[in-house]
LOVEXTI-218385 format. One line per 10 residues: number of its first residue (from 0); their letters; for each residue x, y, z of C-alpha. Coordinates in nm, 3 decimals. Example, Ala and Ser with C-alpha at 12.3 -4.5 7.8 and 13.67 -1.06 7.14 Angstrom:
# LOVEXTI-218385
0) as) 1.230,-0.450,0.780 ~ 1.367,-0.106,0.714 $
This chain:
# LOVEXTI-218385
0) mrkfgiifls) 0.959,-1.094,0.686 ~ 0.647,-1.309,0.605 ~ 0.486,-1.047,0.406 ~ 0.792,-1.024,0.202 ~ 0.803,-1.397,0.144 ~ 0.454,-1.386,0.034 ~ 0.495,-1.123,-0.229 ~ 0.824,-1.282,-0.341 ~ 0.643,-1.621,-0.389 ~ 0.363,-1.444,-0.587 $
10) clltftlaya) 0.629,-1.282,-0.805 ~ 0.796,-1.592,-0.869 ~ 0.487,-1.807,-0.938 ~ 0.394,-1.523,-1.214 ~ 0.770,-1.589,-1.324 ~ 0.737,-1.940,-1.351 ~ 0.420,-1.924,-1.550 ~ 0.551,-1.708,-1.772 ~ 0.849,-1.905,-1.837 ~ 0.637,-2.208,-1.891 $
20) qrstldkvag) 0.418,-2.009,-2.137 ~ 0.717,-1.953,-2.378 ~ 0.665,-2.267,-2.559 ~ 0.291,-2.207,-2.610 ~ 0.297,-1.814,-2.664 ~ 0.404,-1.775,-3.043 ~ 0.270,-1.424,-3.070 ~ 0.537,-1.226,-3.242 ~ 0.563,-0.869,-3.039 ~ 0.841,-0.712,-3.264 $
30) vvggsiilks) 1.096,-0.784,-3.541 ~ 1.441,-0.620,-3.605 ~ 1.651,-0.738,-3.874 ~ 1.656,-1.125,-3.870 ~ 1.540,-1.156,-3.482 ~ 1.196,-1.169,-3.341 ~ 1.069,-1.106,-3.015 ~ 0.794,-1.315,-2.893 ~ 0.536,-1.173,-2.644 ~ 0.641,-1.444,-2.410 $
40) dielqyaqyl) 0.985,-1.281,-2.389 ~ 0.818,-0.944,-2.274 ~ 0.624,-1.139,-2.017 ~ 0.925,-1.289,-1.878 ~ 1.104,-0.998,-1.841 ~ 0.806,-0.836,-1.678 ~ 0.779,-1.109,-1.427 ~ 1.156,-1.076,-1.350 ~ 1.060,-0.717,-1.289 ~ 0.812,-0.815,-1.043 $
50) anggqpnesi) 1.033,-1.084,-0.883 ~ 1.302,-0.798,-0.806 ~ 1.044,-0.599,-0.629 ~ 0.910,-0.380,-0.881 ~ 0.530,-0.265,-0.857 ~ 0.278,-0.362,-1.119 ~ 0.301,-0.143,-1.406 ~ 0.201,-0.220,-1.764 ~ 0.424,0.073,-1.897 ~ 0.730,-0.170,-1.785 $
60) kclalsrllt) 0.613,-0.408,-2.076 ~ 0.683,-0.123,-2.321 ~ 1.025,-0.055,-2.178 ~ 1.079,-0.415,-2.184 ~ 1.015,-0.439,-2.554 ~ 1.223,-0.143,-2.626 ~ 1.517,-0.297,-2.445 ~ 1.490,-0.611,-2.632 ~ 1.487,-0.424,-2.979 ~ 1.758,-0.234,-2.882 $
70) qkllaqqavi) 1.961,-0.563,-2.752 ~ 1.881,-0.725,-3.070 ~ 2.006,-0.453,-3.291 ~ 2.320,-0.413,-3.107 ~ 2.381,-0.787,-3.110 ~ 2.349,-0.806,-3.494 ~ 2.607,-0.543,-3.535 ~ 2.826,-0.690,-3.280 ~ 2.809,-1.025,-3.517 ~ 2.936,-0.798,-3.815 $
80) dsvtvtdddv) 3.216,-0.620,-3.595 ~ 3.320,-0.950,-3.442 ~ 3.247,-0.829,-3.086 ~ 3.220,-1.125,-2.851 ~ 3.211,-1.231,-2.467 ~ 3.360,-1.509,-2.292 ~ 3.186,-1.801,-2.140 ~ 3.365,-1.685,-1.812 ~ 3.187,-1.325,-1.865 ~ 2.846,-1.506,-1.916 $
90) dgsidrrmrg) 2.901,-1.753,-1.608 ~ 2.991,-1.464,-1.386 ~ 2.694,-1.239,-1.486 ~ 2.473,-1.539,-1.436 ~ 2.604,-1.639,-1.078 ~ 2.554,-1.275,-0.976 ~ 2.207,-1.274,-1.091 ~ 2.136,-1.621,-0.899 ~ 2.287,-1.494,-0.580 ~ 2.073,-1.202,-0.565 $
100) mmqraggqer) 1.744,-1.409,-0.660 ~ 1.867,-1.659,-0.392 ~ 1.914,-1.406,-0.136 ~ 1.565,-1.240,-0.205 ~ 1.405,-1.616,-0.193 ~ 1.570,-1.699,0.129 ~ 1.817,-1.967,-0.023 ~ 1.871,-2.211,-0.303 ~ 1.644,-2.455,-0.200 ~ 1.333,-2.225,-0.167 $
110) leqflgrsvi) 1.432,-2.058,-0.502 ~ 1.411,-2.410,-0.682 ~ 1.097,-2.475,-0.507 ~ 0.952,-2.124,-0.666 ~ 1.096,-2.193,-0.981 ~ 1.001,-2.554,-1.025 ~ 1.331,-2.650,-1.155 ~ 1.691,-2.661,-1.047 ~ 1.935,-2.382,-1.045 ~ 2.151,-2.538,-1.292 $
120) qykdeiradv) 1.863,-2.621,-1.518 ~ 1.756,-2.241,-1.489 ~ 2.087,-2.094,-1.568 ~ 2.111,-2.320,-1.874 ~ 1.764,-2.166,-2.007 ~ 1.863,-1.799,-1.937 ~ 2.219,-1.862,-2.085 ~ 2.159,-1.752,-2.429 ~ 1.961,-1.435,-2.331 ~ 2.243,-1.337,-2.081 $
130) reglvaermq) 2.501,-1.374,-2.349 ~ 2.304,-1.158,-2.582 ~ 2.273,-0.876,-2.333 ~ 2.625,-0.877,-2.266 ~ 2.747,-0.859,-2.624 ~ 2.479,-0.575,-2.669 ~ 2.644,-0.400,-2.378 ~ 2.990,-0.435,-2.520 ~ 2.887,-0.314,-2.854 ~ 2.750,-0.011,-2.726 $
140) gkitekvsvt) 3.081,0.056,-2.544 ~ 3.245,0.022,-2.885 ~ 3.037,0.277,-3.037 ~ 3.125,0.516,-2.772 ~ 3.482,0.408,-2.712 ~ 3.657,0.691,-2.906 ~ 3.402,0.979,-2.790 ~ 3.563,1.259,-2.602 ~ 3.527,1.612,-2.550 ~ 3.749,1.909,-2.598 $
150) pqevkrffda) 3.782,2.220,-2.385 ~ 3.575,2.423,-2.657 ~ 3.291,2.157,-2.653 ~ 3.265,2.164,-2.248 ~ 3.241,2.557,-2.273 ~ 2.967,2.535,-2.545 ~ 2.780,2.271,-2.349 ~ 2.810,2.514,-2.036 ~ 2.705,2.820,-2.231 ~ 2.412,2.633,-2.376 $
160) ipkdslpsyn) 2.234,2.582,-2.028 ~ 1.986,2.865,-1.951 ~ 2.120,3.071,-1.674 ~ 1.803,3.004,-1.457 ~ 1.855,2.643,-1.514 ~ 2.205,2.595,-1.398 ~ 2.239,2.338,-1.122 ~ 2.318,2.417,-0.763 ~ 2.592,2.213,-0.579 ~ 2.573,2.162,-0.198 $
170) kevevgeivf) 2.884,2.257,0.020 ~ 3.151,2.027,-0.065 ~ 3.495,1.909,0.113 ~ 3.813,1.709,0.026 ~ 3.876,1.481,0.322 ~ 4.176,1.249,0.364 ~ 4.226,0.972,0.622 ~ 4.475,0.746,0.759 ~ 4.321,0.445,0.924 ~ 4.448,0.199,1.193 $
180) qpklnkeekq) 4.261,-0.105,1.211 ~ 4.283,-0.304,1.537 ~ 4.490,-0.647,1.467 ~ 4.498,-0.944,1.688 ~ 4.842,-1.081,1.785 ~ 4.940,-1.443,1.738 ~ 4.803,-1.551,2.078 ~ 4.472,-1.367,2.037 ~ 4.422,-1.514,1.687 ~ 4.472,-1.875,1.800 $
190) fykdkaeglr) 4.142,-1.904,1.957 ~ 3.959,-1.838,1.644 ~ 4.184,-2.054,1.447 ~ 4.120,-2.348,1.676 ~ 3.749,-2.281,1.643 ~ 3.769,-2.301,1.265 ~ 4.009,-2.632,1.304 ~ 3.727,-2.783,1.512 ~ 3.452,-2.692,1.279 ~ 3.652,-2.860,0.979 $
200) trvkngedfg) 3.706,-3.176,1.189 ~ 3.341,-3.201,1.244 ~ 3.292,-3.173,0.858 ~ 3.557,-3.432,0.799 ~ 3.416,-3.671,1.044 ~ 3.093,-3.675,0.838 ~ 2.879,-3.394,0.930 ~ 2.699,-3.198,0.673 ~ 2.901,-2.910,0.538 ~ 2.588,-2.718,0.456 $
210) tiarlysqdp) 2.449,-2.753,0.796 ~ 2.760,-2.670,0.978 ~ 2.798,-2.339,0.760 ~ 2.422,-2.246,0.853 ~ 2.489,-2.279,1.221 ~ 2.824,-2.150,1.243 ~ 2.964,-1.953,0.948 ~ 3.005,-1.569,1.013 ~ 2.985,-1.489,0.651 ~ 2.627,-1.335,0.627 $
220) gsapdggdlg) 2.618,-1.327,0.258 ~ 2.657,-1.729,0.202 ~ 2.579,-1.889,0.567 ~ 2.196,-1.894,0.482 ~ 2.279,-2.083,0.172 ~ 2.504,-2.332,0.345 ~ 2.802,-2.120,0.267 ~ 2.771,-2.171,-0.121 ~ 2.941,-1.882,-0.305 ~ 2.856,-1.999,-0.652 $
230) ffdrtgmvke) 3.100,-1.973,-0.950 ~ 3.392,-1.725,-0.929 ~ 3.718,-1.656,-1.122 ~ 4.075,-1.605,-0.983 ~ 3.994,-1.223,-0.948 ~ 3.647,-1.253,-0.769 ~ 3.781,-1.327,-0.422 ~ 4.064,-1.202,-0.202 ~ 4.405,-1.366,-0.310 ~ 4.430,-1.615,-0.006 $
240) fsatafklka) 4.067,-1.754,-0.098 ~ 4.150,-1.759,-0.459 ~ 4.497,-1.941,-0.408 ~ 4.339,-2.196,-0.202 ~ 4.007,-2.284,-0.414 ~ 4.219,-2.319,-0.735 ~ 4.448,-2.572,-0.586 ~ 4.150,-2.821,-0.499 ~ 3.966,-3.091,-0.693 ~ 3.602,-3.131,-0.692 $
250) geispvfese) 3.496,-3.256,-0.360 ~ 3.807,-3.171,-0.160 ~ 3.815,-2.958,0.168 ~ 4.091,-2.735,0.209 ~ 4.299,-2.672,0.544 ~ 4.220,-2.363,0.761 ~ 4.356,-2.052,0.613 ~ 4.351,-1.685,0.711 ~ 4.226,-1.394,0.515 ~ 4.154,-1.020,0.585 $
260) fgfhflqvie) 3.800,-1.146,0.688 ~ 3.925,-1.409,0.933 ~ 3.957,-1.779,0.926 ~ 3.812,-1.986,0.657 ~ 3.807,-2.353,0.547 ~ 3.635,-2.426,0.198 ~ 3.510,-2.729,-0.021 ~ 3.516,-2.714,-0.407 ~ 3.194,-2.851,-0.554 ~ 3.282,-2.790,-0.927 $
270) rrgeqvharh) 3.548,-2.686,-1.154 ~ 3.469,-2.538,-1.490 ~ 3.762,-2.387,-1.695 ~ 3.880,-2.079,-1.502 ~ 3.592,-2.087,-1.284 ~ 3.527,-2.259,-0.949 ~ 3.214,-2.338,-0.745 ~ 3.289,-2.347,-0.381 ~ 3.140,-2.338,-0.064 ~ 3.305,-2.206,0.267 $
280) ilvtpvitpg) 3.287,-2.154,0.659 ~ 3.406,-1.833,0.803 ~ 3.509,-1.765,1.163 ~ 3.550,-1.394,1.231 ~ 3.803,-1.298,1.519 ~ 3.640,-1.036,1.768 ~ 3.861,-0.735,1.832 ~ 4.007,-0.734,2.185 ~ 4.053,-0.425,2.412 ~ 4.435,-0.502,2.388 $
290) slerarakad) 4.416,-0.476,1.998 ~ 4.228,-0.171,2.007 ~ 4.478,0.000,2.238 ~ 4.770,-0.097,2.015 ~ 4.592,0.068,1.744 ~ 4.547,0.391,1.935 ~ 4.893,0.389,2.024 ~ 5.017,0.374,1.663 ~ 4.772,0.627,1.546 ~ 4.916,0.875,1.821 $
300) siytliktnk) 5.275,0.809,1.727 ~ 5.175,0.858,1.337 ~ 4.995,1.181,1.428 ~ 5.308,1.305,1.634 ~ 5.540,1.204,1.339 ~ 5.350,1.390,1.068 ~ 5.327,1.705,1.306 ~ 5.696,1.710,1.391 ~ 5.870,1.566,1.101 ~ 5.853,1.784,0.788 $
310) qvdfstaasv) 5.974,1.507,0.552 ~ 5.641,1.312,0.646 ~ 5.357,1.457,0.501 ~ 5.001,1.334,0.533 ~ 4.993,1.180,0.196 ~ 5.313,0.986,0.250 ~ 5.211,0.856,0.604 ~ 4.874,0.749,0.433 ~ 5.042,0.546,0.172 ~ 5.281,0.388,0.429 $
320) ysddketkyn) 5.064,0.330,0.751 ~ 4.708,0.335,0.656 ~ 4.528,0.020,0.670 ~ 4.261,0.123,0.430 ~ 4.317,-0.017,0.072 ~ 4.067,0.213,-0.083 ~ 4.242,0.523,0.024 ~ 4.603,0.461,0.107 ~ 4.729,0.467,-0.265 ~ 4.521,0.785,-0.331 $
330) ggmllnaenv) 4.724,0.985,-0.077 ~ 4.448,0.892,0.181 ~ 4.189,1.100,-0.005 ~ 3.841,0.988,0.006 ~ 3.674,0.942,-0.309 ~ 3.296,1.059,-0.388 ~ 3.112,0.739,-0.371 ~ 2.841,0.852,-0.599 ~ 3.091,0.935,-0.866 ~ 3.375,0.692,-0.830 $
340) qsrstliptd) 3.465,0.657,-1.199 ~ 3.566,1.038,-1.220 ~ 3.764,0.973,-0.915 ~ 3.660,1.313,-0.784 ~ 3.764,1.379,-0.420 ~ 3.495,1.660,-0.381 ~ 3.236,1.506,-0.150 ~ 2.905,1.695,-0.058 ~ 2.898,1.733,0.326 ~ 2.558,1.568,0.324 $
350) kldpqvaliv) 2.715,1.257,0.158 ~ 2.987,1.201,0.414 ~ 2.994,0.956,0.708 ~ 2.814,1.155,0.992 ~ 3.081,1.065,1.220 ~ 3.351,1.221,0.971 ~ 3.126,1.530,0.871 ~ 3.105,1.602,1.286 ~ 3.483,1.628,1.308 ~ 3.558,1.788,0.988 $
360) dtmkvgsisk) 3.307,2.067,1.072 ~ 3.521,2.198,1.340 ~ 3.842,2.182,1.130 ~ 4.036,2.447,0.950 ~ 4.148,2.396,0.570 ~ 4.486,2.227,0.586 ~ 4.469,2.110,0.937 ~ 4.505,1.743,1.059 ~ 4.299,1.589,1.346 ~ 4.404,1.408,1.631 $
370) pqlftnpqdq) 4.332,1.047,1.633 ~ 3.965,0.953,1.671 ~ 3.768,0.626,1.743 ~ 3.516,0.560,1.467 ~ 3.258,0.285,1.472 ~ 3.136,0.113,1.159 ~ 2.749,0.123,1.185 ~ 2.709,-0.184,0.966 ~ 2.936,-0.415,1.133 ~ 3.007,-0.237,1.477 $
380) kstykilllr) 3.377,-0.260,1.402 ~ 3.599,-0.003,1.536 ~ 3.909,0.170,1.395 ~ 4.121,0.488,1.473 ~ 4.151,0.767,1.208 ~ 4.345,1.067,1.141 ~ 4.148,1.322,0.929 ~ 4.292,1.608,0.692 ~ 4.061,1.870,0.553 ~ 4.213,1.948,0.222 $
390) svtdahkanl) 3.957,2.203,0.086 ~ 3.615,2.346,0.157 ~ 3.384,2.456,-0.165 ~ 3.076,2.671,-0.020 ~ 2.734,2.605,-0.181 ~ 2.700,2.789,-0.503 ~ 2.552,2.789,-0.868 ~ 2.744,2.583,-1.113 ~ 3.028,2.780,-1.281 ~ 3.324,2.665,-1.498 $
400) aqdlpkiken) 3.582,2.799,-1.261 ~ 3.482,2.569,-0.972 ~ 3.290,2.309,-1.155 ~ 3.469,2.211,-1.445 ~ 3.518,1.840,-1.382 ~ 3.145,1.802,-1.316 ~ 3.064,1.994,-1.631 ~ 3.328,1.802,-1.841 ~ 3.161,1.478,-1.724 ~ 2.792,1.595,-1.800 $
410) aqadkfnrtv) 2.923,1.746,-2.136 ~ 3.080,1.370,-2.213 ~ 2.753,1.200,-2.104 ~ 2.554,1.424,-2.336 ~ 2.794,1.335,-2.609 ~ 2.791,0.994,-2.554 ~ 2.407,0.990,-2.566 ~ 2.393,1.192,-2.871 ~ 2.635,0.942,-3.026 ~ 2.441,0.641,-2.946 $
420) sewfekkrkn) 2.106,0.809,-3.042 ~ 2.276,0.898,-3.395 ~ 2.380,0.547,-3.447 ~ 2.041,0.378,-3.340 ~ 1.886,0.644,-3.596 ~ 2.108,0.559,-3.884 ~ 2.040,0.192,-3.806 ~ 1.693,0.196,-3.760 ~ 1.652,0.358,-4.115 ~ 1.843,0.074,-4.265 $
430) tfvridpefq) 1.699,-0.209,-4.065 ~ 1.337,-0.388,-4.096 ~ 1.156,-0.317,-3.791 ~ 0.799,-0.423,-3.725 ~ 0.602,-0.389,-3.409 ~ 0.291,-0.546,-3.315 ~ -0.021,-0.317,-3.303 ~ -0.077,-0.394,-2.925 ~ 0.246,-0.192,-2.869 ~ 0.257,0.067,-3.127 $
440) sckelkdwvs) 0.058,0.318,-2.876 ~ 0.381,0.287,-2.631 ~ 0.551,0.630,-2.569 ~ 0.880,0.426,-2.512 ~ 0.834,0.293,-2.872 ~ 0.783,0.609,-3.065 ~ 1.120,0.610,-3.221 ~ 1.081,0.238,-3.328 ~ 0.705,0.285,-3.448 ~ 0.820,0.588,-3.656 $
450) tpqtaqvkp) 1.092,0.395,-3.834 ~ 1.009,0.430,-4.210 ~ 1.017,0.051,-4.280 ~ 0.802,-0.020,-3.974 ~ 0.497,-0.249,-4.069 ~ 0.239,-0.414,-3.842 ~ 0.262,-0.760,-3.766 ~ -0.062,-0.937,-3.854 ~ -0.208,-1.089,-3.518 $
């Protein structure tokens, strides 16, 4: 941990120096349309790369200039096409970035020491850059929003792949689950609610909220920062939390309330439009032997119901009885975590939870397991699950019959990339572009350097 802190401090000192140099470094590294990119902009991005744990590598500066040129060109087109982002979008992006930096630095106070400025001041300084980046991202989405592939295009894409270059796919399975989480009864919960009430009383009596949060809050993400959650909108937290936060005025402390994470109370620090800056203290209940036994008994009864009542299949039971919100509305089927957007239920066996993989390996296709106890390795929480093995696909070379969804996704990605590349090629030919000689040898910039209107910038 000490070594990590030294590295982070070194990176952030570089980052701070680079930011301070913005006012004195005026060498133009590139021009695209009516926008200029200073060398200090590139140094700042390189310092951010180092601060995020990257290894020293000068070619990253070439990539940074390429990204900035791309961002400027997209942002200029966004003005023409009236593509915008809201203040809430910008606030949310900045807050996510700052939470990551604070976590790596070891809290807000240490980050501010490293930066030599307050977090609020730093947020204001990067706001314009963040907004432009979001606008550029949205503009690129507009360029590809109508791109789709036909079955004929998918086949042409597949047929164009050399036979000796076809990808191989590992063994894949489709697995469903019905999850039974142990739940405390009213009497068992009261102990933890009373504990949260006691902490709230201490804060109301004058003890420092941040100190109490650091000592007693059981939210690992915010406790080191004194419970600080940054800004969030109404969709950024669970409903009980948002409903409470948006009722309060700045400085007010909420009553104790319950969410799926436990018992909280919070304090609103600042309101800004449809965003709230708040901090909280969380008390997480501990599962009791009694609650675990109740979960096992319920799992056994649902397993018996599925096996004996032909009108209740696995999918129906999952939607009614499962406690897992991510799978219950999908018939209990697990999604491939590496390909969530496609909502694929095909999961390579080496990507399954090892506990699930061990049980599935002994099952036949179409069979349902008896309730089994599972323990989450991250938080050590226990649940009972009933598993369904819906299908098994053995390892094989890619083919259209078995792998159409994957091939279609790859064909669409290829068409997306070609559409964006063609757009940039056309825009570059009709946009004034100049690259400083220092960067013209960068292979990452060859498309920009070869633009017909490119001219050297005088040092």
